[in-house]
Structure formats: structure tokens, C-alpha cells
C-alpha positions as CSV (number, residue, x, y, z in Angstrom):
1,X,15.8,60.7,-8.5
2,X,13.6,61.1,-11.5
3,X,11.1,58.7,-10.0
4,X,11.2,60.5,-6.7
5,X,10.6,63.9,-8.2
6,X,7.7,62.5,-10.4
7,X,6.1,61.1,-7.3
8,X,6.5,64.3,-5.4
9,X,4.9,66.3,-8.3
10,X,1.9,63.9,-8.5
11,X,1.3,64.3,-4.7
12,X,1.9,68.0,-4.6
13,X,-0.6,69.0,-7.3
14,X,-1.6,72.6,-6.7
15,X,0.2,73.1,-3.3
16,X,1.9,76.4,-2.7
17,X,5.5,76.7,-3.9
18,X,7.1,77.2,-0.5
19,X,5.4,74.0,0.8
20,X,6.7,72.1,-2.2
21,X,10.2,73.3,-1.5
22,X,10.0,72.1,2.1
23,X,8.9,68.6,0.9
24,X,11.7,68.5,-1.6
25,X,14.2,69.2,1.2
26,X,12.6,66.5,3.4
27,X,12.8,64.0,0.6
28,X,16.5,64.9,0.0
29,X,17.3,64.4,3.6
30,X,15.5,61.0,3.6
31,X,17.5,60.0,0.5
32,X,20.8,61.0,2.2
33,X,19.9,58.9,5.3
34,X,19.1,56.0,3.0
35,X,22.4,56.3,1.1
36,X,24.4,56.4,4.4
37,X,23.5,52.7,4.8
38,X,25.4,52.0,1.5
39,X,22.5,50.0,-0.1
40,X,23.7,47.6,-2.8
41,X,22.9,48.0,-6.4
42,X,20.9,45.4,-8.3
43,X,21.4,44.7,-12.0
44,X,18.9,41.8,-12.4
45,X,21.5,39.0,-12.4
46,X,19.8,35.5,-12.6
47,X,21.2,34.3,-9.3
48,X,18.6,33.4,-6.6
49,X,21.2,33.9,-3.9
50,X,22.0,37.4,-5.0
51,X,18.3,38.3,-5.5
52,X,17.5,37.2,-2.0
53,X,20.4,38.9,-0.4
54,X,19.6,42.2,-2.1
55,X,15.9,42.2,-1.1
56,X,16.8,41.2,2.5
57,X,19.4,44.0,2.7
58,X,16.8,46.5,1.5
59,X,14.2,45.3,3.9
60,X,16.6,45.6,6.8
61,X,17.5,49.2,5.9
62,X,13.9,50.3,5.6
63,X,13.1,48.6,8.9
64,X,15.8,50.7,10.5
65,X,14.6,53.9,8.8
66,X,10.9,53.4,9.3
67,X,10.1,55.0,6.0
68,X,6.6,55.2,4.4
69,X,5.5,52.6,1.9
70,X,5.9,54.7,-1.3
71,X,9.3,56.0,-0.1
72,X,10.5,52.5,0.3
73,X,9.4,51.6,-3.2
74,X,11.1,54.7,-4.7
75,X,14.3,54.3,-2.9
76,X,14.6,50.6,-3.6
77,X,14.0,51.2,-7.3
78,X,16.7,54.0,-7.1
79,X,19.2,51.1,-6.8
80,X,18.2,49.4,-10.0
81,X,20.6,49.2,-12.9
82,X,20.7,47.5,-16.3
83,X,18.1,44.8,-16.8
84,X,16.5,45.6,-13.5
85,X,16.1,49.3,-14.4
86,X,14.5,48.4,-17.7
87,X,12.1,46.0,-16.0
88,X,11.1,48.7,-13.4
89,X,10.4,51.3,-16.1
90,X,7.8,48.9,-17.5
91,X,6.3,48.1,-14.1
92,X,6.1,51.8,-13.2
93,X,4.2,52.6,-16.3
94,X,1.7,49.8,-15.7
95,X,1.2,50.9,-12.1
96,X,0.5,54.4,-13.2
97,X,-2.1,53.4,-15.7
98,X,-3.7,50.9,-13.4
99,X,-3.4,53.3,-10.4
100,X,-1.7,50.5,-8.4
101,X,-0.8,51.4,-4.8
102,X,2.9,52.0,-4.3
103,X,3.3,49.8,-1.3
104,X,6.2,47.5,-0.3
105,X,4.1,44.4,-0.5
106,X,3.2,45.0,-4.2
107,X,6.8,45.8,-5.0
108,X,8.2,42.6,-3.4
109,X,5.6,40.5,-5.1
110,X,6.4,41.8,-8.5
111,X,10.1,41.6,-7.8
112,X,10.0,38.0,-6.8
113,X,7.8,37.1,-9.8
114,X,10.4,38.5,-12.1
115,X,13.7,37.5,-10.4
116,X,12.7,34.5,-8.4
117,X,10.5,32.5,-10.9
118,X,8.9,29.2,-9.9
119,X,11.6,27.2,-11.6
120,X,14.3,28.7,-9.3
121,X,12.2,28.1,-6.3
122,X,11.6,24.5,-7.3
123,X,15.3,24.0,-7.5
124,X,15.7,25.3,-4.0
125,X,12.9,23.1,-2.8
126,X,14.7,20.1,-4.2
127,X,17.9,21.1,-2.4
128,X,16.0,21.4,0.8
129,X,14.5,17.9,0.4
130,X,18.0,16.4,-0.2
131,X,19.6,18.4,2.6
132,X,21.7,16.3,5.0
133,X,24.2,17.3,7.8
134,X,27.2,15.5,6.3
135,X,30.4,17.1,7.5
136,X,28.7,20.3,8.7
137,X,28.3,21.1,12.4
138,X,24.8,21.1,13.9
139,X,24.8,24.9,13.8
140,X,25.7,25.1,10.1
141,X,23.2,22.4,9.2
142,X,20.4,24.3,11.1
143,X,21.3,27.5,9.2
144,X,21.0,25.8,5.8
145,X,17.8,24.0,6.9
146,X,16.1,27.2,8.1
147,X,17.1,29.2,5.0
148,X,15.9,26.6,2.5
149,X,12.7,25.5,4.4
150,X,10.8,28.6,3.1
151,X,11.0,27.1,-0.4
152,X,9.1,24.0,0.8
153,X,6.5,25.4,3.2
154,X,4.2,22.4,2.7
155,X,6.9,20.1,4.3
156,X,7.2,22.2,7.4
157,X,3.6,23.3,7.9
158,X,3.7,22.7,11.7
159,X,6.3,22.2,14.5
160,X,6.0,18.4,14.4
161,X,6.7,18.2,10.7
162,X,9.5,20.7,10.9
163,X,11.2,18.7,13.8
164,X,10.8,15.4,11.9
165,X,12.3,16.8,8.7
166,X,15.2,18.4,10.7
167,X,16.1,15.2,12.6
168,X,16.0,13.1,9.4
169,X,18.8,15.1,8.0
170,X,21.2,14.5,11.0
171,X,24.0,12.1,10.9
172,X,23.2,8.7,12.4
173,X,25.2,9.3,15.6
174,X,23.2,12.4,16.3
175,X,19.9,10.7,15.6
176,X,20.9,7.9,18.0
177,X,21.6,10.4,20.7
178,X,18.1,12.0,20.2
179,X,16.2,8.7,20.0
180,X,15.2,8.7,23.7
181,X,14.9,12.4,24.1
182,X,11.6,14.1,24.9
183,X,11.3,16.9,22.2
184,X,8.4,19.3,21.9
185,X,9.8,22.3,20.0
186,X,12.4,23.0,17.3
187,X,14.5,25.0,19.8
188,X,14.7,21.9,22.0
189,X,15.8,19.6,19.3
190,X,18.5,22.0,18.2
191,X,19.8,22.4,21.8
192,X,19.8,18.6,22.4
193,X,21.5,17.9,19.1
194,X,24.3,20.4,20.0
195,X,24.7,18.7,23.3
196,X,25.0,15.3,21.7
197,X,27.5,16.7,19.2
198,X,29.6,18.3,22.0
199,X,29.6,15.0,24.0
200,X,30.7,13.0,20.9
201,X,33.5,15.4,20.3
202,X,34.7,15.2,23.9
203,X,34.8,11.4,23.7
204,X,36.6,11.5,20.4
205,X,39.2,13.9,21.8
206,X,39.7,11.7,24.9
207,X,40.4,8.7,22.7
208,X,42.8,10.7,20.5
209,X,44.7,11.9,23.5
210,X,44.8,8.4,25.0
211,X,46.2,7.0,21.8
212,X,48.7,9.9,21.7
213,X,50.3,8.7,25.0
214,X,51.7,5.7,23.2
215,X,54.1,7.8,21.2
216,X,56.1,10.9,22.2
217,X,56.5,13.7,19.6
218,X,60.0,14.4,20.9
219,X,61.2,10.9,20.1
220,X,62.0,10.0,23.7
221,X,60.4,7.1,25.5
222,X,57.3,7.9,27.6
223,X,57.9,6.2,30.9
224,X,54.2,6.5,31.9
225,X,52.8,4.5,28.9
226,X,53.3,0.9,27.7
227,X,55.2,0.4,24.4
228,X,53.2,0.9,21.2
229,X,53.3,-2.3,19.2
230,X,52.6,-2.7,15.5
231,X,51.9,-5.9,13.8
232,X,53.9,-7.5,10.9
233,X,53.8,-6.0,7.4
234,X,53.2,-2.5,8.9
235,X,56.7,-1.2,8.6
236,X,56.8,-0.4,12.3
237,X,59.1,-1.7,15.0
238,X,58.4,-2.9,18.5
239,X,60.1,-1.3,21.5
240,X,60.9,-3.4,24.4
241,X,62.1,-2.1,27.8
242,X,64.9,-4.6,28.1
243,X,67.8,-3.7,30.5
244,X,71.3,-3.5,29.2
245,X,73.4,-6.5,30.0
246,X,70.5,-8.9,30.4
247,X,69.0,-11.6,28.2
248,X,65.7,-10.8,26.7
249,X,64.3,-14.3,26.9
250,X,63.4,-16.7,29.7
251,X,65.7,-18.6,31.9
252,X,67.8,-17.8,35.0
253,X,71.4,-16.7,35.4
254,X,73.8,-18.1,37.8
255,X,72.7,-15.9,40.7
256,X,69.1,-17.1,40.5
257,X,67.9,-13.9,39.0
258,X,65.5,-13.9,36.1
259,X,66.9,-12.9,32.8
260,X,65.4,-9.6,31.6
261,X,65.4,-8.3,35.2
262,X,67.7,-5.3,35.7
263,X,70.7,-5.9,38.0
264,X,71.2,-3.5,40.9
265,X,72.5,-0.2,39.7
266,X,71.7,-0.8,36.0
267,X,69.5,1.5,34.0
268,X,66.7,0.3,31.8
269,X,67.1,1.2,28.1
270,X,64.7,0.7,25.2
271,X,65.6,-2.1,22.8
272,X,64.5,-2.3,19.1
273,X,62.5,-5.4,18.0
274,X,61.7,-6.2,14.4
275,X,58.0,-6.0,13.6
276,X,58.4,-8.9,11.0
277,X,60.3,-11.7,12.7
278,X,60.2,-10.5,16.3
279,X,64.0,-10.6,16.8
280,X,66.0,-7.9,18.5
281,X,68.5,-5.2,17.4
282,X,67.1,-4.5,13.9
283,X,64.1,-3.1,12.3
284,X,61.7,-4.5,9.7
285,X,63.4,-2.6,6.9
286,X,66.7,-4.3,7.8
287,X,65.3,-7.7,8.4
288,X,67.2,-10.5,6.5
289,X,64.3,-12.9,6.9
290,X,61.9,-10.5,5.2
291,X,64.4,-9.8,2.4
292,X,65.3,-13.4,1.9
293,X,68.9,-13.0,2.7
294,X,71.4,-15.5,4.2
295,X,71.3,-15.0,8.0
296,X,75.1,-15.5,8.2
297,X,76.6,-13.5,5.4
298,X,73.7,-11.5,4.1
299,X,73.8,-12.8,0.5
300,X,70.6,-13.0,-1.5
301,X,72.1,-15.9,-3.6
302,X,71.6,-18.6,-1.0
303,X,70.2,-19.3,2.5
304,X,72.2,-20.0,5.7
305,X,71.9,-23.8,5.2
306,X,74.0,-23.6,2.0
307,X,76.2,-20.7,3.0
308,X,79.8,-21.5,1.9
309,X,81.3,-19.1,4.6
310,X,79.8,-20.9,7.6
311,X,82.7,-22.7,9.4
312,X,82.6,-26.4,9.1
313,X,82.9,-28.4,12.3
């Protein structure tokens, strides 16, 4: 408020008192409108992200209010605290002595020189050069690319260079999808990349659903899908749709019917097969062959060929 009143006094000079009072009220109303936007304070913290966000917020507020140049400078400085306030006091004194114009362009230039020094901008430029899509979506990658590109303007001087740099950061599957595309503008490459991404996700979802048909979350057999088989050493089991009361292997019964074919009136029930030895009615975790047990008595001290409990003929 001190800055505002000083500026008003400098402009008013020898104006009549009643006219000065009217300008004071107008300035008060302008300040009230400005504060209704809840502008953020700025303390001068050495964080480029915070500096940019503050300046961007102030610029947007002034664009909505359509204030004069000197009023923008005064109201922006009104939000300074701590280090930022001390810095502005020095700049204000220099501007008065040099009769510098109080315009927003001069303010932002000095502000950036102080709180966004070249070293900070060089770090952002390095981040932009190394930027890659990675696990981000196309939309998020584009947001980072656009935000950081202003720190390396020489790398995106025209549309062609901007597109080339943008495509280089995509994952390989997106680059492959764009290889044969005719692209003239940045907007086109963004749209086509999002289409490729959407198509890839649809294919991935399709395969995931297709694999999901081999197992039923409820634990019941899925009649519409073939049995899901796992190889040895996986800890899984194989499920065979072998009918009850039939032999699971080749050969014919006395009636000329193939073994493994359900008899009339019999229901088909799932049968467990070991994923290690391929035998029926046990799982790999219970497999005697895998555990090295005797196939007759289950002992680990000997094999079936030397089992003392096997009946002698």
C-alpha cells in the first residue's frame, strides 16, 4: 500500500484535493478486485517451479482485470515478502533514480533475472534434452515437453524441429506407429500418437481378456474355454476333462467304446493331473516322483524297487 500511495502522490502533483480523493477511492476499489482473486504471496524461495507458478498466476489475474501497466507492477510487488520484498525495495529505488518506466515487461525481466538465473534455466534445458515418454501417457509427455521446451528455444526454432524432438522422446512402439504417417504440424503428430496409443491399449486389453478366459475367478471350470496347462517346475497342475468311470488313456472297452469317452448318462468332471510327472489324481506339490519318495509306501529311505513292503510273488 505504501508503494501505491507513493505512486499516486507522484502522479497527482498539484491536482486539486477532491480529484486526489477520487483517485484514491478508485485505487482502493482496484486493489479490492485484485485481492478477490486471492493472489499468492512470494517470498523469493529458490525454486524455479514456484517462481514460474507465481508469475504465471499474477499474469493470468492481470489479464482478467485488464489493469494498466504501472498498476500491475504495484499490485504484483504488493505480494512480495521476505527476501523478495527486500529485493524489490532496491529495484524500486533504482527505477526512481533512473526514471525507469513502470511497465510489466520491465518488471518481469528484472524478476526473472533475479529469481530465474541462467544456471536454473540451464538445468531445465538439460531436463528437456533428456526428456523421454517412459511410463507416462502421450498427453502427460506432451505437457512436460511443452512446458520445458521454452528453456531450449534453439532446439525448437521451427515446427519441423519441434516435431522431430517430440517424436524422438516417444517410446519405440509409438515411434513405429508414426513411421509411415504423413505429419505436417505438431497438432497432427500429437493426435496420431494418441490414436496409436489407444490402439495399442485396445490390443493389450484384448489379449488380457483372452488369457483371462483360461481361468475362472470363481474357481469353477469354464466350459467355453480349453484347459489352461502349465509346464513342469511351475507349481501348477493340469486339468483334464476326463469323465468319471472311464480310463484316461488309450484302448477300447469291451463294448467297443473308446476309453475316455463318456458313457450315456454320465457327466463329465474335471480331473487333476500333476504338472511334474503327468500322472492323474495328485498335484505337483504331492508328487512322490518329484519328492523322491517310494511310489508304494511313500518312504524317502528307498525306492519302490527296494521297498520291503511290496508283496513278494
